[in-house]
Each structure stands twice: as C-alpha cells, then as structure tokens.
Wavefront OBJ file of the C-alpha trace (Angstrom):
o trace
v 85.254 117.141 111.307
v 85.063 120.617 110.774
v 87.615 122.927 110.829
v 87.354 124.075 114.486
v 88.376 120.609 115.590
v 91.561 121.220 113.858
v 92.287 124.207 116.101
v 91.083 122.778 119.004
v 93.535 121.418 121.793
v 96.155 123.003 124.430
v 97.771 126.156 123.584
v 101.631 126.096 125.025
v 103.802 128.916 126.081
v 107.048 128.410 126.677
v 107.089 129.403 130.354
v 103.500 129.559 131.063
v 101.283 126.798 130.030
v 97.722 127.861 129.531
v 95.141 125.298 128.293
v 92.843 126.997 125.881
v 89.604 124.950 125.095
v 89.350 121.131 124.475
v 88.138 119.286 121.181
v 84.824 121.309 121.011
v 85.770 124.772 122.065
v 88.857 126.376 120.930
v 88.116 129.880 121.885
v 87.314 128.723 125.656
v 90.178 129.896 127.929
v 90.820 127.718 131.023
v 93.771 130.289 132.193
v 95.831 127.227 133.808
v 99.315 128.578 134.809
v 101.329 125.505 134.865
v 104.897 126.873 134.855
v 106.941 130.065 134.944
v 110.398 130.014 132.876
v 112.934 132.608 133.586
v 115.151 131.346 130.762
v 116.500 134.128 128.549
v 114.913 134.070 124.751
v 118.492 133.956 123.543
v 119.103 130.552 125.093
v 115.745 128.790 124.919
v 114.917 125.524 122.933
v 111.684 127.228 122.272
v 113.342 130.388 120.727
v 115.938 128.340 118.697
v 113.405 125.742 117.358
v 112.824 125.655 114.029
v 110.347 123.482 111.492
v 110.651 119.928 112.013
v 112.168 120.010 115.366
v 110.551 118.418 118.324
v 110.426 119.781 122.055
v 109.418 117.887 125.200
v 109.220 118.325 129.046
v 108.454 116.460 132.018
v 104.331 116.700 132.215
v 104.452 119.001 135.354
v 107.107 121.029 134.306
v 106.627 122.691 131.068
v 109.387 125.216 131.882
v 111.944 122.544 131.643
v 112.156 122.159 127.928
v 114.418 120.547 125.650
v 114.955 119.676 122.231
v 114.880 115.969 121.341
v 115.335 113.602 118.046
v 111.654 113.344 116.996
v 112.028 109.414 116.905
v 111.660 109.862 121.146
v 108.569 110.612 122.472
v 107.880 114.564 122.557
v 105.017 117.223 123.133
v 105.171 119.316 120.331
v 106.367 119.130 116.677
v 107.588 122.533 115.267
v 106.069 123.416 111.863
v 107.098 126.814 111.593
v 107.310 130.380 112.923
v 105.243 133.292 113.418
v 107.256 136.829 113.626
v 104.938 139.126 115.465
v 107.434 141.798 115.398
v 106.794 142.586 111.555
v 103.092 143.200 112.364
v 102.425 146.840 112.396
v 101.189 148.929 115.323
v 101.715 148.706 119.063
v 100.273 145.503 120.318
v 103.827 143.480 119.400
v 105.975 146.444 119.595
v 109.104 146.991 121.655
v 107.499 148.318 124.725
v 104.301 146.186 124.310
v 102.771 144.251 127.285
v 102.638 140.774 127.233
v 99.585 139.536 125.280
v 96.999 137.859 126.839
v 96.285 134.211 126.615
v 92.804 135.220 124.104
v 95.239 137.136 121.765
v 97.709 134.640 121.434
v 94.617 132.299 120.934
v 93.511 134.492 117.938
v 97.030 134.380 116.169
v 96.840 130.361 116.602
v 93.566 130.643 114.679
v 94.511 133.151 112.362
v 98.049 132.027 111.137
v 98.789 128.268 112.600
v 96.218 126.225 110.609
v 98.171 127.488 107.375
v 101.638 127.024 108.540
v 100.827 123.191 109.688
v 99.106 122.596 106.513
v 102.050 123.829 104.189
v 104.673 122.079 106.656
v 102.857 119.040 105.851
v 102.064 119.695 102.075
v 98.529 119.798 102.897
v 98.693 116.366 104.359
v 96.709 116.830 107.809
v 93.874 114.870 108.700
v 91.260 117.478 110.191
v 89.656 114.173 112.037
v 92.861 112.541 113.006
v 94.682 112.399 116.143
v 97.096 115.511 116.177
v 95.787 118.901 116.514
v 97.359 122.319 115.587
v 98.902 124.298 118.483
v 100.968 127.409 119.610
v 103.771 127.929 121.727
v 104.449 131.384 122.530
v 107.012 133.297 124.797
v 106.714 133.345 128.616
v 106.128 137.000 130.206
v 110.150 137.063 131.244
v 111.255 136.086 127.493
v 108.859 138.908 126.048
v 110.340 141.407 128.359
v 114.035 140.511 126.819
v 112.462 141.111 123.464
v 111.199 137.812 122.297
v 108.556 138.191 119.815
v 108.644 134.991 117.639
v 106.102 132.515 118.073
v 105.729 128.726 116.868
v 102.794 126.823 115.450
v 103.158 123.127 115.525
v 101.336 119.797 116.036
v 100.659 118.347 119.371
v 98.633 115.195 120.589
v 95.732 115.912 123.215
v 93.120 114.449 125.401
v 89.426 114.948 125.372
v 90.081 117.423 127.656
v 92.985 119.387 126.071
v 95.707 117.912 128.021
v 98.849 117.001 126.196
v 100.182 113.664 125.360
v 103.525 112.532 124.272
v 104.117 110.988 121.188
v 106.716 109.622 118.938
v 107.751 110.140 115.405
v 107.012 112.866 112.739
v 103.262 113.546 112.019
v 104.139 113.031 108.328
v 105.355 109.872 108.516
v 102.712 107.999 110.449
v 98.971 107.317 109.830
v 96.944 110.177 111.702
v 93.716 108.344 111.820
v 92.111 107.949 115.503
v 93.279 104.689 116.221
v 94.499 102.367 119.894
v 96.176 99.263 120.005
v 93.947 96.045 120.016
v 92.616 95.494 123.615
v 92.474 99.261 124.680
v 89.399 100.444 126.533
v 88.323 103.952 126.073
v 86.697 105.996 129.574
v 83.783 107.255 129.783
v 82.483 110.366 131.185
v 80.009 109.389 133.906
v 77.888 112.761 133.305
v 77.532 112.627 129.417
v 78.415 108.869 129.254
v 80.644 109.922 125.994
v 84.115 108.519 125.680
v 87.229 110.060 126.830
v 90.749 108.791 126.694
v 92.443 105.326 127.048
v 92.190 104.337 130.525
v 92.850 100.696 132.303
v 90.166 98.013 131.474
v 89.594 97.657 135.169
v 88.424 101.441 135.314
v 85.076 102.396 134.132
v 85.145 102.572 130.146
v 82.734 103.166 126.944
v 84.117 100.540 124.863
v 86.720 98.386 123.912
v 89.055 98.231 120.778
v 89.099 94.766 119.519
v 91.378 95.443 116.337
v 92.990 98.023 114.185
v 92.354 97.250 110.487
v 94.238 99.015 107.814
v 91.984 99.778 104.804
v 94.407 99.803 102.283
v 94.836 96.047 102.120
v 91.322 96.380 100.476
v 91.458 99.676 98.682
v 94.835 101.002 98.498
v 97.176 98.016 98.264
v 99.593 99.551 96.160
v 100.011 102.750 98.371
v 99.531 104.787 95.204
v 97.210 106.746 96.449
v 93.846 104.916 95.434
v 90.457 106.946 95.002
v 88.161 107.135 97.930
v 86.029 104.259 99.131
v 82.701 105.608 100.041
v 81.593 104.751 103.288
v 79.036 102.092 102.010
v 82.194 100.113 100.525
v 84.103 100.349 103.678
v 81.047 99.173 105.690
v 80.846 96.354 103.472
v 84.437 95.063 103.983
v 84.448 95.944 107.692
v 80.853 93.898 108.722
v 82.889 90.933 107.277
v 86.367 91.799 108.570
v 85.472 92.770 112.333
v 83.291 89.989 113.313
v 86.267 87.710 112.394
v 89.222 89.694 114.203
v 86.667 90.447 117.317
v 86.335 86.469 117.460
v 90.167 86.105 117.468
v 90.243 88.905 120.167
v 87.760 87.185 122.464
v 88.931 83.588 121.944
v 85.893 82.153 120.181
v 83.095 82.979 117.690
v 80.371 82.506 120.611
v 82.373 84.878 123.012
v 80.657 87.996 121.513
v 77.278 86.830 122.336
v 78.332 85.818 125.744
v 79.281 89.718 126.311
v 75.961 90.950 125.183
v 77.761 93.589 123.820
v 77.238 95.005 120.062
v 80.060 95.036 117.543
v 80.803 98.429 115.732
v 83.646 99.695 113.778
v 84.828 103.306 112.846
v 84.935 104.785 108.924
v 87.208 107.013 107.066
v 85.602 110.493 105.664
v 87.046 111.615 102.258
v 89.230 114.338 103.792
v 91.273 111.853 106.035
v 91.719 109.514 103.149
v 93.194 112.426 100.915
v 95.467 113.139 103.872
v 97.031 109.597 103.874
v 94.768 108.036 106.723
v 94.039 104.279 106.501
v 93.066 102.878 109.623
v 89.998 102.079 111.504
v 89.235 100.305 114.671
v 86.490 97.652 115.287
v 85.204 97.940 118.977
v 82.658 96.450 121.418
v 80.266 98.430 123.406
v 76.864 98.879 124.342
v 74.584 102.089 123.678
v 72.959 102.992 126.493
v 70.988 106.347 127.733
v 72.109 108.325 124.704
v 75.618 107.495 125.094
v 77.476 104.434 126.079
v 76.626 101.914 129.001
v 79.527 102.107 131.637
v 81.953 98.699 131.346
v 84.517 97.700 133.767
v 86.867 94.750 133.025
v 88.582 92.982 130.108
v 86.073 91.335 127.746
v 88.513 89.083 126.579
v 89.314 87.953 130.059
v 85.540 87.179 130.813
v 85.320 89.483 133.929
v 83.184 92.154 132.343
v 80.426 94.018 134.075
v 78.045 96.282 132.197
v 76.502 98.827 134.377
v 77.685 97.086 137.492
v 76.411 93.804 136.528
v 77.664 90.751 134.964
v 76.219 90.182 131.243
v 73.750 87.653 131.048
v 73.639 86.405 127.585
v 70.103 85.476 125.967
v 69.071 81.768 126.357
v 68.542 81.220 122.514
v 71.083 83.136 120.453
v 69.360 85.488 117.974
v 70.297 85.860 114.385
v 71.751 89.152 115.313
v 71.578 92.319 117.216
v 70.654 95.399 115.869
v 72.324 99.110 117.039
v 68.950 100.998 117.909
v 70.522 104.280 117.837
v 73.886 106.094 117.145
v 76.461 106.617 119.567
v 78.838 109.409 120.447
v 82.218 108.844 119.792
v 85.297 110.649 119.842
v 86.629 112.959 117.500
v 87.784 111.185 114.034
v 85.584 108.202 115.017
v 82.743 107.957 112.307
v 79.581 106.024 113.224
v 78.304 103.454 110.966
v 75.296 105.255 108.895
v 73.472 101.387 108.896
v 72.474 98.977 111.110
v 73.814 95.640 110.286
v 72.666 92.390 111.472
v 75.377 90.056 113.235
v 76.337 87.084 111.266
v 74.742 83.588 112.872
v 77.417 82.440 115.300
v 79.063 85.228 116.715
v 79.295 88.377 114.905
v 77.517 91.820 115.610
v 77.114 94.923 113.715
l 1 2 3 4 5 6 7 8 9 10 11 12 13 14 15 16 17 18 19 20 21 22 23 24 25 26 27 28 29 30 31 32 33 34 35 36 37 38 39 40 41 42 43 44 45 46 47 48 49 50 51 52 53 54 55 56 57 58 59 60 61 62 63 64 65 66 67 68 69 70 71 72 73 74 75 76 77 78 79 80 81 82 83 84 85 86 87 88 89 90 91 92 93 94 95 96 97 98 99 100 101 102 103 104 105 106 107 108 109 110 111 112 113 114 115 116 117 118 119 120 121 122 123 124 125 126 127 128 129 130 131 132 133 134 135 136 137 138 139 140 141 142 143 144 145 146 147 148 149 150 151 152 153 154 155 156 157 158 159 160 161 162 163 164 165 166 167 168 169 170 171 172 173 174 175 176 177 178 179 180 181 182 183 184 185 186 187 188 189 190 191 192 193 194 195 196 197 198 199 200 201 202 203 204 205 206 207 208 209 210 211 212 213 214 215 216 217 218 219 220 221 222 223 224 225 226 227 228 229 230 231 232 233 234 235 236 237 238 239 240 241 242 243 244 245 246 247 248 249 250 251 252 253 254 255 256 257 258 259 260 261 262 263 264 265 266 267 268 269 270 271 272 273 274 275 276 277 278 279 280 281 282 283 284 285 286 287 288 289 290 291 292 293 294 295 296 297 298 299 300 301 302 303 304 305 306 307 308 309 310 311 312 313 314 315 316 317 318 319 320 321 322 323 324 325 326 327 328 329 330 331 332 333 334 335 336 337 338 339 340 341 342 343 344 345 346 347
C-alpha cells in the first residue's frame, strides 16, 4: 500500500467530529458535524491525554469522551501531541480563529505519520488494519486557549467510520484479518468489498480461516527474513484447501458452492512491521469485482447473485481464477492462478 493509505481514515475532533476522506482519499473533506462539546480544555480527557493513553466515546456521542484502560475497547490510541502554539505566525496565535478541517488535515498529513511511527518504533504496518488519525480541540476549547493536538491510531471502516478496538497496537498483529466465518460486505455499485456484515446480508466473500505465517516462516519469532510472495503461495496453496474443507464440512463442499478459493499474502513492509497473519477466503469474480453472495457457505444456504449454486455434473480437475479481483486495503491478491487439487481445493 502507498503511504497515502496510512494517512487515510477519520480525523477526530475533541468536540466536533469531521470525517475526512476514506481509504483512498485522505484529502477529501466530508465535513460531517457529529457533536459539539462545551468542556473546558483544562478538564477534557483529550487535553489531559498523553502517549499510550486510550480514549473512547459512544458512537453517536463523540463529545462524551473518557480515558479507559487500553485492554478495553476504545476508539483512539494516543501516540503523541503536536503543540501548535509553538508554530510561528498568526495562524495558531492567541487570537487566531478556529482552523478549518482542511488546515487540521494538512497538519495531520505533515506531522502525525512521524509521531506515530516514532511511537511504534518504526513498526507501523502500512497495509494493516490501523490508520493514523488526529484529534483536535473543539471550537469552544480553542477559544479557551487549547492549542495542542493529538496524533494517534484508529481502526476505520471502508467509509472512514471509526470502529472500536481493544489492546495496544504495538502488542498485536496489525495485518488485515477477520475471524473464521466472517462475511465481508459488498458495494452494490462497484462490486468491491466493504466491511464485515452478517452473512445473511449481501457480501463479497467469506473468510474460511486465519493463517499465521510465522508457523512456517518465523517459528522462533526472532524476526526471520521476509518470505517472497511465491513462497507464501506455495505454502498457502496446500494450507488453505485443507482448512477450507474443515470449515465447510468436507472435501467436496467447496465444489458444491461453485466458489473459488483464494488467500491473501503479506508485502515486505508489512512483514518487517511484525505482521504475520493472512486469510483464506471464498468468493467469485464477477463484472470486474465480486459476485454478490447471500448466506453462510458452511451452512449450505448460499445464494450467488440471487441464485442457488449449481455444481458441475463432473468435478473438474480445478478452477482457475480468470482475473484479479479488487480487495480491501491490506489484502494482496495472489499473482498466480493455481489449479485446485482434485477432491475439493480451489485456487
């Protein structure tokens, strides 16, 4: 992923939340005003927070912030502060007007990647689940004299909406991953994947397993050299069929779904940041994206584009994925088309 992907996601204000951009456009300003805090800067959890603190708030009430233990679910992990009062000029002076969302975005893009990377000791996965965000004072806090900002880490959906997460980022695998059985939604216009949904809702693909590559390539956890994608593929093309058969309930179940089996791989920057996990998943390329699935493939109630899948009368030796399919940030498609092993695999 490009550096721009690191900077994408929501920009959070201590009193007014403005969602700026998404995964693909960190400079776009939606300007959605969600809350308006009147808390003084002198008593705000925002203004009192330091690196390593975790802040949370109700989804619809961002002004109701509180500091929580980072083992609990939270919305924002503070990586460090930026004191705009130290900036020369009048933009952030004592009588300066409250900056625009665009100005705060420019500060985020200039300062926060460095602050976050230093906080994580250079271990930020640029294609991982977490993005760099900025918290800034509400207009009332600005009027009260608050001039410090907070750079930090957050978990964003594909629309930039923040999602709660538990644990410090440095203590967990940052790679894009979802639990076994998770269904990933689909955008009806683009046919691209979105965020996790109930499997009874339209979705693009279903995760059949999370695979830890360290079992094969870094068993001692000592930071083994990066395994090239070809080596990851060689390992996963034998691993994913087996775990998918277990997930679906038998070696012939994949053929009955008529779906293709695919897996993600890790790029070198992700590996060097400590990410080790990839996912096996099943879906079907369609119209430059994914076919729309409804139902749990493991439960046998699957619909593909509104129709019950019809298995081929004679099982083919394998199914090839005819073209690459667009995937969420952090998921790298296989660069090769691998035939399925006879008896239920797919690649």
